N, C-alpha and C positions, 0 to 999 in steps of 0.2 A: 865464906859461905854467904854472908849478908850481901856482898856485892853481886854474887851470882843470882841470888833471889831478886834483888832490886832490879838488875838488868835483864832478868828472865833469860839467862844464858846457862848453858850446862857448865858444870864444874868437874874437872878431872882431878880426882884425889889419888895421889900416889904415895906410897910408903911401904914399910914392911908389911908382910901379909897378916896384919892384925889391926882391928879397929875401924877399918873403913866401912864394913857392913854395919857395924854398930852405929856409926855416924849416920848412915843412910836411914836406918830404921828410927833413930832418934829424931831426925828432921821430919820424917814422915809422920811420926807420932805428934810432934809439936805443931805441925801445920794441919793436922787432922786430914791427912791424905789417905787413900785407901790401899795403895799398892806400891811396892818397891819392885821395879823391873830389874832382873838379874841377868847379866850377860857374861857368862864365863869366857874369859879371853885366854887363847893359847897362841902358839906360834903360827897357826894356820887361819886365825880369825881375820876376816876382812870386814871393812866398813859396809860394803854392799850386802853381805850376808846378814849383818846386824840390823841394818835398816830394813831389809826385806822382812825379817822375822818380827820385828817390833811394829812395823806398819800393819801387819796382819793382826797382831794383838789389839792394836788401837781400833781398827776397823770393827772388830767383834764387839 
């Protein structure tokens, strides 16, 4: 986590389906950020669709 923050690079967290969301919210709270972006992933998810959706959110 510290390396990702220092390098200002994304961090992919993988594990069993418990605890990752809690980690994201804890980091958001500690850094006094306003928003956690959620992107539900399934077998049909594509990078293009994710980038398109979140770019629209950033522009707003």
